[in-house]
N, C-alpha and C positions, 0 to 999 in steps of 0.2 A: 461511372457506375454509382448507383445510389447507395449511400452508407446506411447501415441499420442504426436505429436509436435503441438504447437500452430501455429508456422510459418514455412513454407518452405522458404529457403533463395533464393527466386527468385523474379524477378521484377514483374511477373504476380500476385503473392500473395500480394505483397506490393501494387500494383495498386488496387487490389480488396479491400484492407482494407482502403485505404486512399481516402478521397474526393478530388475533383479537387483543392480546395484551399490549402489543405495540400500538395498535389503533387507539387503545384506551388513553395512552399518554401523548400520542401524536395526533392532535385534532386538526387535521389539515384544512378542514372547512373554515376554521377561524384563524389559521396560521398566517403570519405576516413575515415576509422576508425582511432582513435588515435594509433600511432605507437610508441612502446617503443624501445629505443636504446638497444644495447646488454649489455650496462653497467648499465642500469636501472633495478633495482629489484623491483617487485611489493610487497608492504608490506601490511600486514593485516590492515583492517580498517572496522569500522561499523558506520553507521549513521541511525538515526531513526527520524521520525516526533515527534515534541514536546519535552518537557524536561523530557523524560522517562529515567532518569539516571540509575535506577535499571535494566531496560531492556537492555540498551546498555552495562552496566557493565557485565551482564550475557552473552551476545553475545561475548563480548571481552574475557571473561574467556575461552569460547570454542575456539576462534581463537588463543589465546595465548598458548593454549595447543595443537596446531597443528590440531585442529578440522576443519571440512569442513565449508565453508560458509553456506551451506544448514542447517547443524546442528546448526550453530550459530544463524541464523535468527529465526529458529523454537524455540530454547530455549529462545531467547531474548523476543519475543513477548508473549510467554507463561507466562512470569512474569506478564504482564499487564492483560492477560486473567484471571489470578487467583486473582488479586487484587480487592477485593470487594469495596474498596474506589474509584476506578476508574469506574465511572458510564457510561462510553462510550465504554467499551470493556469487553467482557466475562461475568463472574459471577458478578451480581450486575448492569449490563447494564440497561439503561432505557428501559422500555417496549414500545410496540406499543400502539395505541389508545385503543386496546382491553385488555391491561394488560399482553401481552405475550412478553417475551424476545426472540428475534430471532437474531441469529448471522450469520455473513458472514465472509469468509476468503479465501485467496488464497496464493499459494506458487509457486515459479518458480526456477528452478535450472540452472546450467551452460550449460546444453545440450538442453535447451528450453522445457524440460519436465515441466508440470504444472498441478496443481490440485486446485479445489475450491469447497467450500460448500456455499450454499445460503439459507437464511431464515431457518436456522436449530435451533431447540429448544432442551433444556434439556441436552446439551453436553458442558462441561466446556471449552474444548480446541478445538475450530473449526480449528485452524491452523494445528493441528496434524491429524485431520480427512481429511483435504485438502491434506496433504502429503500422507495419505493412498490412497486417490482417485488417486493421481498421480502415486503411486508406485504399487498399487494392482489391478487397474482396467484399462480397455481400454478407459476410459472416462476422460474428463477434469473437468466437473461440475456435482455435484449432489445437488438437491434442496429439501427443506422442509422435509416431512416425509421420503422420500427415503434416504436423507442424514443421518437422525437420525437413521433409521434402519440399514444402512450400518455401522454407528459408533458402534452400539451394536454388530454387527457381528464381528467387529474388536477388541472387548473387552473393549470399552469405557463404563463408568458407567453413568447411568442416574443421573442428578444433577438438583436440583431446582435453576434456575438462578435468580429468582426474590427475592432480599433481602428485608428486612423490610424497609430499607431506601428508596429504589427505589419504593416500593409499596406505601409508604406514600406520596411521591412526585407525583406519578401518580394519586392517589386519590385526591390530592389537585388540580392537573391540570384539572381533570374532571369537576371541578366546573365551569370552563369557557370554557374548551376545545379549547382554542386559540392556534393555531399552528403558530409559527414563528421561524425563524432561528436567533440565537443570536450569534453575531460575537465572535469567540474565546472562547465561553463557551459551548453552546450546540454543536457547530460545532467542538469542540475538541473531535472528535468522532472516531478517528482512530489511530492505530499505524501502520505505514508502516516502514519497516526496510530493509536496503541493506547492504551487507557485501562482502568483498574480503578476501579470505584466503591466506595462505602463498604460495599456488600454483598459485595464481593469478586468481582463479576462483570466479565468482560472483554469488550470489543468492539473492533472495528477498522474503519477506513475508508481508502480510497485513491482519489485522483482526479488526473487529468492531462489535458493537451492533447496529450500524446505528443511524440515527436521532431519538432523543427521541420523542415518541408519534407520530411516523410515521403512515401512513395508513398500515393496515395489509397487509403483502405480499410485501411491498416496499423493493427494493434492490437498493443500490447506486452503486458507482464505485468500492468499496473496493475489492469485490471478482471477478471483471471482469479483466481478463488478457488483458493488453493493455490500460486499463483505469486507474484503481487504482494502478496497478503494471506492470512493464515490465522489463525484463532482456535480454540483448544480450551479451554473454560472449566475443565477439570480441570488443565491444564498451563500455558498461556500463549498468547502471540500473537507474530507476526512480520510484518514488511512490508519492502518493497524499493523501491529507486530505481535508476536507471541504464538500461543497455541491456537492455530487457525480454526480448528474444529469448533472451538467455543465462539469465535467471532462469526462463523458461518451460521451457527444456530440462532443468532440474534440479528442477522443481517446488519452487523455492527456499524459499518461506515455510513450506510444509508440511513440508519436510525439517527446517528449523530447529526447528519445534515438536515434531516427532517425536524429534529429538536431545535436546531438553529433557525430553521424556517419559522418555527413556532414562537421564536423570540429569545431562546436561550443563548447565552454567550458561548463561544467555543469551549471555554473551560467548563461551564455548567453542562454542556452537552456531552463532553468527554467523560465527565464524572458519572452522568446518568447512564452512559453506554456501558461503563465498567460495572456499575451497580446492577444493571439489568442482567449481566452475565453472572455476577456473584449471587444474585437472587436465585438463579437456576442451579447454582453450585454451592449451596449453603454449607459452610464449614470446610470446604476444600481449600487447600493451600499449596497444592503441588504444581501450579502452573502460573505463568505470567502472561498478562495481556497489557499492551500499551496502545492508547489511541492518541493521535494528534489531530487538530483541526484548525482551519482558518476560515473566517467569514469574509463577506464582500468588503467590509471596511478594512480588512487587513489585520483584525484582531486574531490572536492565536490562543491555543490552550492545549493541555495534555493531561492525561491521568492514566494510572496503571494499577495493577493488582498489588504488586510488591515493590518496595523501594528499589531504586537502581536504574529505572528507565529514564532516559533523557531525550531531548530533541534539539536539533540545531535550527537556529533562525538567523537568516541573513537579510538585512534591509539597509536602508540608508542610515539607520541608527547604529549599525555595526553588525558584528558576527558573534553570536553568543550560543553557548551550550546550556540549555535550560533543564534544570532538575524539575521533576514534576512530583506532585503529591500522589500518595498511594492509598488504596483501600485498606491494606494492612500496614500497620506502623511497625517497622523493624522485624 
């Protein structure tokens, strides 16, 4: 079965995806992807949003055993999907206002194949269902009950995602039903992961239970290819965390990859991505956004709105939690 591609590499499609302001700064007709010299060997590396050391270690285990970047990112984020102490991803995630845990995820490979599930209930590993969507269907996205039924068809088991801890907190929240985004706590709601394998191929994954106590049916940027995650094997990849609505409005991860194609470093591209968001939200300080990126050379970068965001990096140089600079200082 032929897989769908999210992007065709043509200026026509790029123009259709980008708004005029984005086109103004991403001049793809003169853009050049990072070029490796013949003597430069691409070495495996994995990065992920936040200090998810167990997830990045699992992904590195796959890479260090000559596994593919696609297998690495899937295995890595699955660690957090299964961790019930992490109330922002997978089993134990905070529910919506109605008390239902709904999960979102997407995955993208070196060939621009991609798959996603949105607002899916009762399945512990949405990232694996997203991969099945990519590999076993002609579609890119499945949502809600359709995604859940597809998961059962593929052999996934029904799982109660609402733990006692998350249920108690939701019942306490209902006493006031006050919804607000809390910087670096409730917004610590996503694991996005990018990897390069020993063949130099890039893949990415992103998975979340979304904002705690969100409106029923709400979907943020995490399962949206181009917003919460984007990979171009000629250039690099990017992923996001935080208030997804703001990332969607700027097609944030796609923008960052295109900026890297234009010649910016991952760090410069992430900074521009956040600044683009803040230009549209001048004076606002009530939300967090964090971007991370890696280019074809294995160079990485990250940037955020408020201090506190970090990302994990694992390579032959070691395993490090990296603090990133922020738009607002303190």
